[in-house]
C-alpha positions as a Markdown table, in Angstrom:
| # | Residue | x | y | z |
|---|---|---|---|---|
| 1 | Met | 0.0 | 0.0 | 0.0 |
| 2 | Thr | 1.4 | 3.4 | -1.0 |
| 3 | Asp | 0.8 | 6.6 | 1.0 |
| 4 | Glu | -2.0 | 7.5 | -1.3 |
| 5 | His | -3.7 | 4.2 | -0.4 |
| 6 | Val | -3.9 | 4.6 | 3.4 |
| 7 | Val | -7.1 | 4.7 | 5.3 |
| 8 | Lys | -7.3 | 8.0 | 7.3 |
| 9 | Pro | -6.9 | 7.5 | 11.0 |
| 10 | Lys | -10.2 | 9.2 | 11.9 |
| 11 | Leu | -12.1 | 6.8 | 9.6 |
| 12 | Lys | -10.4 | 3.8 | 11.2 |
| 13 | Glu | -11.4 | 5.1 | 14.7 |
| 14 | Thr | -15.0 | 5.7 | 13.5 |
| 15 | Ile | -15.1 | 2.1 | 12.2 |
| 16 | Gly | -13.8 | 0.8 | 15.5 |
| 17 | Arg | -16.5 | 2.7 | 17.4 |
| 18 | Leu | -19.2 | 1.4 | 15.0 |
| 19 | Phe | -18.0 | -2.2 | 15.6 |
| 20 | Asp | -18.4 | -1.5 | 19.3 |
| 21 | Lys | -22.0 | -0.2 | 18.8 |
| 22 | Ala | -22.9 | -3.0 | 16.4 |
| 23 | Phe | -22.4 | -5.4 | 19.3 |
| 24 | Ser | -24.9 | -3.6 | 21.4 |
| 25 | Asp | -27.7 | -5.5 | 23.0 |
| 26 | Asp | -30.2 | -2.8 | 21.9 |
| 27 | Pro | -31.5 | -3.8 | 18.5 |
| 28 | Met | -32.1 | -0.2 | 17.4 |
| 29 | Ile | -28.4 | 0.7 | 18.1 |
| 30 | Ala | -27.0 | -2.6 | 16.7 |
| 31 | Cys | -29.0 | -2.6 | 13.5 |
| 32 | Gln | -28.2 | 1.1 | 12.7 |
| 33 | Ala | -24.5 | 0.6 | 13.5 |
| 34 | Val | -24.2 | -2.5 | 11.2 |
| 35 | Gly | -25.6 | -0.5 | 8.3 |
| 36 | Lys | -23.3 | 2.4 | 8.9 |
| 37 | Leu | -20.4 | 0.0 | 9.4 |
| 38 | Ile | -20.9 | -1.5 | 6.0 |
| 39 | Val | -21.0 | 1.9 | 4.4 |
| 40 | Leu | -17.8 | 3.1 | 6.1 |
| 41 | Leu | -16.0 | -0.2 | 5.4 |
| 42 | Asn | -16.7 | 0.4 | 1.7 |
| 43 | Val | -15.2 | 3.8 | 2.0 |
| 44 | Ala | -12.1 | 2.4 | 3.8 |
| 45 | Val | -11.4 | -0.3 | 1.2 |
| 46 | Lys | -11.6 | 2.3 | -1.5 |
| 47 | Gln | -9.2 | 4.5 | 0.4 |
| 48 | Ala | -6.9 | 1.6 | 0.8 |
| 49 | Gly | -7.1 | 0.8 | -2.9 |
| 50 | Val | -8.2 | -2.8 | -2.1 |
| 51 | Ser | -10.9 | -4.4 | -4.2 |
| 52 | Glu | -10.9 | -8.0 | -2.8 |
| 53 | Tyr | -13.5 | -7.2 | -0.2 |
| 54 | Asn | -16.1 | -5.6 | -2.5 |
| 55 | Ala | -18.2 | -8.7 | -3.0 |
| 56 | Ile | -18.5 | -9.5 | 0.6 |
| 57 | Leu | -19.4 | -6.0 | 1.5 |
| 58 | Asp | -22.0 | -5.8 | -1.2 |
| 59 | Tyr | -23.5 | -9.1 | 0.0 |
| 60 | Glu | -23.4 | -8.1 | 3.7 |
| 61 | Ser | -25.0 | -4.7 | 2.9 |
| 62 | Leu | -28.1 | -6.8 | 1.9 |
| 63 | Gly | -28.0 | -8.4 | 5.3 |
| 64 | Ala | -27.7 | -5.1 | 7.1 |
| 65 | Asn | -30.6 | -3.7 | 5.2 |
| 66 | Arg | -32.6 | -6.9 | 6.0 |
| 67 | Ala | -31.8 | -6.5 | 9.7 |
| 68 | Trp | -33.2 | -2.9 | 9.6 |
| 69 | Ala | -36.3 | -4.0 | 7.8 |
| 70 | Glu | -36.9 | -6.8 | 10.2 |
| 71 | Leu | -36.6 | -4.4 | 13.1 |
| 72 | Thr | -38.6 | -1.5 | 11.7 |
| 73 | Arg | -41.1 | -2.9 | 9.2 |
| 74 | Asp | -41.6 | -6.4 | 10.6 |
| 75 | Lys | -41.3 | -5.5 | 14.3 |
| 76 | Glu | -39.1 | -8.6 | 14.9 |
| 77 | Pro | -36.2 | -7.4 | 17.1 |
| 78 | Gly | -35.0 | -10.9 | 17.8 |
| 79 | Arg | -34.8 | -11.8 | 14.1 |
| 80 | Ala | -33.2 | -8.4 | 13.3 |
| 81 | Met | -30.5 | -9.0 | 15.9 |
| 82 | Gln | -29.9 | -12.5 | 14.6 |
| 83 | Thr | -29.4 | -11.1 | 11.1 |
| 84 | Ala | -27.2 | -8.3 | 12.3 |
| 85 | Arg | -25.0 | -10.8 | 14.2 |
| 86 | Asn | -24.7 | -12.9 | 11.1 |
| 87 | Val | -23.5 | -9.9 | 9.2 |
| 88 | Leu | -21.0 | -9.2 | 12.0 |
| 89 | Lys | -19.8 | -12.8 | 11.9 |
| 90 | Asn | -18.9 | -12.3 | 8.2 |
| 91 | Ile | -17.3 | -8.9 | 8.5 |
| 92 | Gly | -15.8 | -9.3 | 11.9 |
| 93 | Phe | -12.3 | -9.8 | 10.6 |
| 94 | Phe | -12.2 | -6.1 | 9.6 |
| 95 | Ala | -12.2 | -5.2 | 13.3 |
| 96 | Phe | -8.8 | -6.8 | 13.7 |
| 97 | Asp | -7.3 | -5.6 | 10.5 |
| 98 | Gln | -5.2 | -2.5 | 11.3 |
| 99 | Arg | -5.4 | -1.3 | 7.7 |
| 100 | Phe | -9.1 | -0.6 | 8.2 |
| 101 | Cys | -9.9 | -0.3 | 11.9 |
| 102 | Thr | -8.6 | 1.0 | 15.2 |
| 103 | Leu | -10.2 | -0.6 | 18.2 |
| 104 | Glu | -10.5 | 1.0 | 21.7 |
| 105 | Pro | -8.7 | -1.1 | 24.3 |
| 106 | Asp | -12.0 | -2.1 | 26.0 |
| 107 | Ala | -13.9 | -2.8 | 22.7 |
| 108 | Phe | -16.5 | -5.5 | 22.9 |
| 109 | Val | -16.2 | -6.0 | 26.7 |
| 110 | Gly | -18.6 | -3.4 | 27.9 |
| 111 | Arg | -18.1 | 0.0 | 29.5 |
| 112 | Lys | -16.5 | 0.7 | 32.9 |
């Protein structure tokens, strides 16, 4: 990766915060965060000049949209959370890839 293909630090921090929110127990927070996370991951891979993740992000954006519809249209928060968790399962590797994400030290373990 050249200097022109580096993800901006602020974007990486925002992606890390969204991963944290996406693991919320509150369906409204989790489902919104998953959708935003997919959008920003798309931005990050473009900034990084990487195209190998385009297909998975396109596919998982459908899951994020489905989770939101299950929550808001269908009024099925349990199903929405299950769908959001499946999306996270498939994109979770981004959380630990330092090219795209910077995690807080206490990410995914709850607040103090």
